[in-house]
C-alpha positions in Angstrom: 144.5 91.9 201.0 147.2 93.5 203.0 150.6 94.0 201.4 153.1 91.0 202.0 151.1 89.0 204.5 153.4 86.6 206.3 151.2 83.5 205.7 150.7 81.8 202.4 152.3 78.9 200.1 155.8 79.4 199.2 154.9 78.5 195.5 152.6 80.5 193.2 151.3 79.1 190.0 150.0 81.8 187.6 148.1 81.7 184.4 146.0 84.0 182.1 142.6 82.8 183.2 141.4 80.3 185.8 139.5 78.1 185.6 139.2 77.3 182.1 137.2 74.3 180.4 139.7 74.2 177.7 142.8 73.8 180.0 142.2 70.5 181.5 145.9 69.8 181.4 146.6 72.6 183.8 143.7 71.6 186.2 145.1 68.0 186.1 148.6 69.3 187.0 147.5 71.3 189.8 145.3 68.6 191.2 148.3 66.3 190.9 150.7 68.6 192.8 148.0 69.1 195.5 147.8 65.3 195.9 151.5 65.0 196.2 151.4 67.4 199.0 153.0 70.5 197.4 151.2 73.6 198.8 150.8 76.5 196.2 148.5 79.5 195.6 146.9 80.2 192.1 147.1 83.7 190.6 145.1 84.6 187.5 145.3 87.5 185.1 141.5 87.5 184.6 138.4 86.0 185.8 136.8 83.0 184.2 134.5 83.4 181.2 133.2 79.7 181.3 130.0 79.3 183.4 130.8 75.5 184.0 133.7 74.0 185.8 135.3 70.5 185.5 135.1 68.3 188.6 138.8 68.8 188.9 138.5 72.5 189.5 136.1 71.8 192.4 138.7 69.4 194.0 141.6 72.0 193.9 141.7 73.7 197.2 144.5 76.2 196.7 144.0 79.9 197.5 143.0 81.9 194.4 143.8 85.4 193.6 142.7 87.5 190.6 144.7 90.5 189.3 142.9 93.5 187.8 142.2 92.7 184.3 142.0 96.3 183.2 143.9 98.7 185.4 141.3 101.4 185.4 138.8 99.1 186.9 140.8 98.9 190.1 143.1 101.9 189.9 143.6 102.5 193.7 145.0 98.8 193.9 147.2 99.5 190.9 148.5 102.8 192.3 149.5 101.1 195.6 151.4 98.6 193.6 153.2 101.3 191.6 154.2 103.1 194.7 155.4 99.9 196.5 157.4 99.0 193.3 159.2 102.4 193.2 160.4 101.8 196.7 162.1 98.6 196.1 165.8 98.2 195.2 165.1 96.5 191.9 163.3 99.6 190.6 166.0 100.7 188.2 166.5 97.3 186.7 162.8 96.9 186.4 162.3 100.0 184.5 165.4 99.1 182.2 163.7 95.8 181.4 160.3 97.3 180.9 161.4 100.2 178.8 163.4 98.0 176.5 160.4 95.7 176.1 158.0 98.8 175.5 160.2 100.2 172.8 159.7 96.9 170.9 156.1 96.4 171.9 154.7 99.9 172.4 151.1 98.8 173.3 148.6 99.3 176.1 148.8 95.5 176.8 152.4 96.0 177.7 151.5 98.6 180.2 148.8 96.4 181.7 151.4 93.7 182.3 153.5 96.1 184.2 150.5 97.2 186.3 149.4 93.8 187.1 153.0 92.8 188.1 153.2 95.7 190.5 150.0 94.6 192.1 151.0 91.1 192.3 154.4 91.9 193.7 152.9 94.1 196.4 150.3 91.4 197.4 152.4 88.3 197.3 152.8 87.0 201.0 156.3 87.5 202.3 156.8 83.7 202.3 156.6 83.5 198.6 159.7 81.7 197.2 159.1 80.7 193.6 156.6 81.7 190.7 155.7 79.2 188.1 153.6 80.4 185.0 151.6 78.7 182.4 152.2 80.3 178.9 155.3 82.3 177.8 153.4 85.2 176.3 151.3 87.7 178.4 151.3 85.7 181.6 155.0 85.2 181.7 155.5 89.0 181.1 153.6 89.7 184.3 155.5 87.0 186.4 158.8 88.0 184.9 158.2 91.7 186.1 156.7 90.6 189.4 159.7 88.3 190.1 162.1 91.1 189.2 160.4 93.5 191.8 160.4 90.9 194.5 163.8 89.2 193.7 162.2 85.8 193.2 163.1 82.9 190.9 160.5 81.8 188.2 159.9 79.1 185.6 157.5 78.5 182.9 155.4 75.8 181.2 155.0 76.8 177.4 152.3 75.1 175.3 151.3 76.2 171.9 149.9 79.7 170.9 152.4 81.2 173.4 155.4 79.6 171.5 154.3 80.4 167.9 153.0 84.0 168.3 155.4 85.5 170.6 158.4 87.2 168.8 161.8 85.6 169.1 163.3 88.5 171.0 160.8 88.2 173.8 161.0 84.4 174.1 164.9 84.5 174.2 164.9 87.1 177.0 162.2 85.4 179.1 164.0 82.1 178.7 167.3 83.7 179.8 165.6 85.3 182.8 163.8 82.1 183.9 165.3 79.4 186.1 164.0 76.8 183.6 161.1 76.0 181.4 159.2 72.9 180.0 157.0 72.5 176.9 154.7 69.7 175.7 155.7 68.7 172.2 158.8 68.0 170.3 157.9 70.8 167.8 157.6 73.4 170.6 160.7 72.1 172.3 162.8 72.5 169.2 161.6 76.1 168.8 162.4 77.2 172.4 165.8 75.2 172.5 166.8 77.3 169.4 166.4 80.3 171.6 167.7 79.1 174.8 170.7 80.2 176.6 171.8 76.7 177.6 171.2 73.2 176.4 169.1 72.1 179.3 167.2 75.4 180.1 164.0 74.0 178.4 162.7 70.4 178.8 160.2 68.3 177.0 157.5 67.3 179.3 154.3 65.6 178.0 151.1 66.3 180.0 149.7 62.9 179.5 146.5 62.0 181.1 145.5 61.0 184.6 144.0 57.8 183.6 142.3 57.2 186.9 139.7 59.9 185.9 138.5 58.1 182.8 136.2 55.1 182.6 137.2 51.9 180.5 136.0 52.3 176.9 132.4 51.2 176.1 131.3 48.5 173.8 130.3 50.0 170.6 127.8 48.9 168.0 129.2 48.1 164.6 127.5 51.1 162.8 128.6 51.4 159.1 126.5 54.3 157.9 124.1 52.1 155.9 121.2 52.0 158.5 119.1 55.2 158.0 117.9 54.7 161.7 121.4 54.3 163.2 123.8 56.8 161.6 127.5 56.5 162.2 128.5 59.3 164.8 131.5 61.7 164.5 132.6 63.9 167.2 135.2 66.8 167.8 135.9 68.8 170.8 137.7 72.3 170.6 137.2 75.9 170.6 135.9 77.3 167.4 139.1 79.1 166.4 141.0 79.0 163.2 143.7 76.6 164.2 141.2 73.9 164.9 140.3 73.6 161.2 136.6 73.1 161.7 135.8 75.0 158.5 137.9 72.4 156.7 136.0 69.7 158.5 132.6 71.1 157.4 133.8 71.0 153.8 135.0 67.4 154.1 131.7 66.3 155.7 129.7 67.9 152.8 131.8 65.8 150.3 131.1 62.6 152.0 129.1 59.9 149.8 125.5 60.8 149.6 124.5 57.3 150.7 126.4 57.3 153.8 124.2 58.2 156.8 126.2 60.1 159.5 125.7 62.7 162.3 128.4 65.1 163.8 128.6 66.5 167.4 130.8 69.5 168.0 131.6 70.4 171.6 133.3 73.9 172.3 132.7 77.6 172.3 134.7 80.2 170.4 134.6 83.2 168.3 134.1 81.4 165.0 131.1 79.4 166.2 128.4 81.6 164.6 130.3 81.5 161.2 130.6 77.7 161.3 126.9 77.3 161.9 126.4 79.6 158.9 128.7 77.6 156.8 127.0 74.3 157.9 123.7 75.8 156.8 125.0 77.0 153.4 126.5 73.4 152.8 123.2 71.8 153.6 124.5 70.1 156.8 122.6 71.8 159.6 120.2 68.9 160.0 123.1 66.5 160.7 125.1 68.6 163.2 124.6 69.3 166.9 126.5 72.2 168.3 126.6 71.5 172.1 128.8 74.4 173.2 131.4 74.2 175.8 130.9 71.4 178.3 132.6 70.2 181.6 134.6 67.1 181.2 131.9 64.7 182.3 129.9 66.0 179.4 132.8 65.5 177.1 133.5 62.1 178.1 129.8 61.1 177.8 129.8 62.6 174.2 133.0 60.5 173.4 131.5 57.4 174.5 128.4 57.8 172.4 130.6 58.5 169.3 132.1 56.1 166.7 134.8 58.4 165.5 136.7 61.4 166.7 138.0 64.0 164.2 140.3 67.1 164.7 141.7 68.7 161.6 144.2 71.1 163.2 146.3 73.4 161.1 148.3 76.7 161.3 146.3 80.0 161.7 147.3 82.9 159.7 148.9 84.6 162.8 151.1 81.5 163.4 149.1 79.9 166.1 149.0 76.3 166.3 148.1 73.4 168.6 150.4 71.5 170.7 149.3 67.9 171.5 145.7 68.5 172.3 144.6 66.7 175.4 141.3 65.9 173.7 143.0 63.6 171.3 144.3 61.6 174.2 140.9 61.8 175.9 139.3 60.3 172.8 141.9 57.5 173.0 140.9 56.9 176.5 137.5 55.9 175.3 138.8 53.6 172.5 137.6 55.8 169.6 139.3 55.6 166.2 140.8 59.0 165.6 141.1 61.0 162.3 143.4 64.1 162.6 146.2 65.9 160.9 149.9 65.3 160.6 150.5 68.5 162.3 152.1 70.0 165.4 152.2 67.5 168.4 149.5 65.2 167.1 151.9 62.8 165.3 153.8 62.4 168.5 150.8 60.4 169.9 148.9 59.2 166.8 151.1 57.1 164.5 149.4 57.0 161.0 147.7 53.6 160.2 148.5 52.2 163.7 146.7 54.4 166.3 144.5 56.5 163.9 144.6 58.1 160.5 146.6 61.3 159.6 146.1 63.6 156.8 148.0 66.7 155.7 146.6 69.9 157.2 144.0 71.6 154.8 143.8 68.6 152.6 139.9 68.4 152.5 139.8 65.6 150.0 142.1 63.4 152.1 140.0 64.3 155.2 136.9 63.2 153.4 138.5 60.0 152.3 139.6 59.1 155.8 136.3 59.9 157.4 134.5 57.8 154.6 136.9 54.8 154.9 136.5 54.5 158.7 132.7 55.3 158.7 132.1 52.4 156.8 134.6 50.0 158.5 133.6 49.4 162.2 136.2 46.6 162.5 139.0 48.9 161.5 137.7 51.6 163.8 137.9 49.2 166.7 141.4 48.1 165.8 142.6 51.7 165.7 140.8 52.7 168.7 142.2 49.8 170.7 145.6 50.7 169.6 145.4 54.4 170.5 144.0 53.2 174.0 147.0 50.9 174.5 149.6 53.7 173.5 147.9 56.2 175.9 148.4 53.7 178.8 151.8 52.6 177.8 153.4 56.0 176.9 151.2 58.9 177.8 150.2 58.5 181.4 150.4 61.7 183.5 152.3 60.4 186.3 155.8 60.6 184.9 155.4 64.1 183.8 153.7 65.1 187.1 156.7 63.5 189.1 159.2 65.6 187.2 157.4 68.9 187.5 156.7 68.2 191.2 160.4 67.5 191.8 161.5 70.7 189.9 159.1 72.9 191.8 159.8 71.4 195.0 163.5 71.9 194.5 162.9 75.7 193.7 160.9 76.1 196.9 163.6 74.6 199.0 166.2 76.5 197.5 164.4 79.7 197.9 163.6 78.9 201.6 167.3 78.2 202.3 168.4 81.5 200.7 
């Protein structure tokens, strides 16, 4: 790509990796912005690692650019970026900001962020007016530096891990430098508002679901776990990482009554998958569990429609990482599934205990076992909870209101940049 080409959308949306199967909320937003007629380009810090893609990804027509994930892999491109950055008026301010960051975080990753930012700043088309980034940790560092080099405004959408694993000093300074930001749970909003330089700097914006993408819930047989030939079917969707609590779930499944006939399907990849399979084997559960790996959304929806009960025992990881409001909880509700989850992070903002599903304390394996056993044997209650969650999704968690807000905010930034 030539430096500063004159053509290109005025808006850039950046993220750590694109496309990702686990980030349906980002794909949904991008597709919604495209349908509303807002042109944008996508910039990604790394290439995708998932082999499959969601149908939404195939519909998104925005130009896509990848930065060098490791600087040595494309050092001539990085060198050209550094040279161009040094020739810009903002060089001294950039070096001041970077060195202050580097003193507190003297890591190779911090150097990589600067290198990627220099490449991005050099290669952004001259018509670029505003940068918006998903995640406040590594991606926001790159966008912050690139915006500083080019004299552009930027904004952010914060989600979960980026809020809880980024140090306060870094969050505070990024929020101050950004034009504005949004996040998707009350929990996350309270944390960022605590550090913000103004009362309206960070907004609460639920992702919701684009309900047009989901079929109506299916009719389900009244399985109760007593028929050996027709077991009650549990399903969960999520990466095999500590914060999802799948180790707790396996222990809870092992404690279910011996006369309850059940099967469990897990969908998702992740670094803990091998360990979870070994744990299931040690608990004597291997014959009852199907590990399907990462699936595109059509495969996820098919699995939800085949299931009787959705379960997600989220908890806080040792490094502070936690979920926001997982989209898959709302996707389960879209199919009228009864939901068992933990009273943690953003989940209770959607699921009200006893009304839309059952909530247990994070890490409480006995309570998780009891909730699963109670609903496994009670198809009528499962149906009532599933219907209530489906109704709540449609009444309060449609994506349209949030999409209208983010579209208006981004359009305003583009128009302001074009007028300046």
